[in-house]
N, C-alpha and C positions, 0 to 999 in steps of 0.2 A: 786058773781062776774061772768060775762058772759064769753063766750068762746073767746079766743084770738088766733091769728095766727101771725107768723113772715113772713114778705115779704122781699125778697132780690132781688136787681137789680145789676147785675154785668156789669159795663160799662167799657169803655176804659180808663177812668181817675179816676173813683171813684166807689166804691162798696157802695150802699146805702141799708139801712135796716130800717124797722119800725115794730112796733107792730100794728096789725089791729084788731079791736074788731068785735063782731058778727054782727054789723050793717054796717060793711065796713068802719068805721071811722078809719083813719090812724093817729096814734100818731106821735110825732115828729120824724123826719127822722135822723138817725145816719149815718155818712159817714166816710169811711176810704179810703185811696188811693188804687187804683188797683195795681199800680207799675208793669204793665205788662212787661216792659223792663227788670225787674229783674227775670223773669221766673215764671213758674207755681207754684213752691214751695212757692215763696213770695206771690203770689196771694192767695194761700190756707191759708197761715199764716194770711193774712189780713182778709180773710173771717172768719176764726176761731175767730179772735179778735172781729170782728163785732158781730158774733153770741154770744160770751160771754157777750158782752154789752147788747144784746137784751134779753138773758136769764135772766139777772138781772131785766129787765123790766117786762117780762112775769111771771116770778116766776119758781123756780126749779120744783115744783110739777107738774105743767102743762106740762113742757118740759119732765119730766120723764114719765108721762102717755102717752103723744104723742109719745115719743120714743118707748115705748113698743108696742103701737098700730101699728106703722110703722113696727116694727119687725114682727108682726103677718102677715101683708100684704106681706112683703118681703118673709117670709117663704112660704106662700101659693102660691105666684106667682112663686118662684123658683121651688116648688114641682109640680105645675100643669100647668105652662105656655104651656108646650108641648102638653097638653091634651085640653086646653081651646082655643088655637089659632092655626091658620095655622103656619107652621114653620117660615116663614119670619116675621110674627107679633110676634110670641113667642120670637124670637131673640131680637126684639126691646124691648119687655116687660122685658126680662131678663137684657138687657143693662140698662134700666131705674131702674130696681131693684138694680143694682149695685150702682147707684147713691144714691138711698134711703138707701142702706146698709151703704154707707159712711156717710150719715147724722146721722145714728144711732151712729156711732163712735163719731161724733162731739157732739151729745147730751149728752155724758157722762160728759160733763162739768157741767151739772145740778147736778149730783151726788156730784161733788166736792164742789159746792156751798152749798149743803145740809150738807155735812160733816163739812164744815167751820162754819155753823150755830149752829150745835149741839155740836161741840167740845168745851172743856173748855179753850184750849190754842193751840198755833201754833204747839207745840211738838206733841200733840194728833192728830192734823190734819195730820201732816207728817206721823206719825205712822199708822194711819188709812188708808190713801191713799196708802202708801207703801204696807201694808198688802193686801189691795184690789187689787192692781196691781198683786201681787204675786199669790193670790188666783185665779184671773181671768186667769192668764197665765196657771196655773195648770189645771184649769177647761177646758180651750180651748184645751189643749193637750188631755185630757181625752175624751172630747166631740168629737174631731176629730176621735179618735180611735173608740169610740162607734158608732159614726155616720157612719163611713166606714163599720163597722160590720152590723149595722142595714140596711144600703143601700144594702149590699151584700145579706143578709139573707131575706130581705123583698123587699122593693122598695124605690125609691126616694120619692114617694108620702107619704109613711109612715114616713120616716125620717123627712120631712119638716112639716108634720102634727103634729108630736110630738113636733117639735120646736115651732110651732105656739101655741100649748097648753101651753108650758113653757112660751111663750110670754104673753099669756092671764093671767097666774098666776102672772107673774111679773107686768102686768097692774093693776090687782086687788090689789096687795101689794102696788104699787106706789100710787094708789088712796087713800090708808089709811094713808099716811104720812101727818102729821099735819104741816101746814105752820105756820110761826110766827104769822100771823093775826088770824088764827084759834085758836091757843093756847091762844092768848090774849082774844079772845071772850069767851073761855071756862073757863078762870080764874076769 
């Protein structure tokens, strides 16, 4: 299977998304209303709904790998933007990074799809996702404390380089996950 990307167009009345293959061929377009009059939160909810539908089309493994690769780029740009670019360009790069960082949070839906595929029942899905949220919360607190210490003792560059390395490890792990199609082929 070739590479795929998700394209999203946020318009005044509708948010459209499609899966695009490596040849630039666009699959069927999925639409959800923008509902701009209901505020930014509603727009974001509608974007998340659209992304969830598109993840189902692309496949959770591809999304999980792309998610971790974006994480690597985000970490490196956060850590080195001030060294790679003049200050006003670095500011724009960090602002774009913030958007990419938000996309990483959205892509966690792929993990939920994966858990639903491997769980034997809904109770197991709920328990696994609840545990995952709790573990992520504990880790985020510990990482923040360790990150502050690493930043203070070394530098911002070291901190975000270490984060990029963890992202790379996560990418390698995500690439090893077997999709349902891969498991059928191997059986």
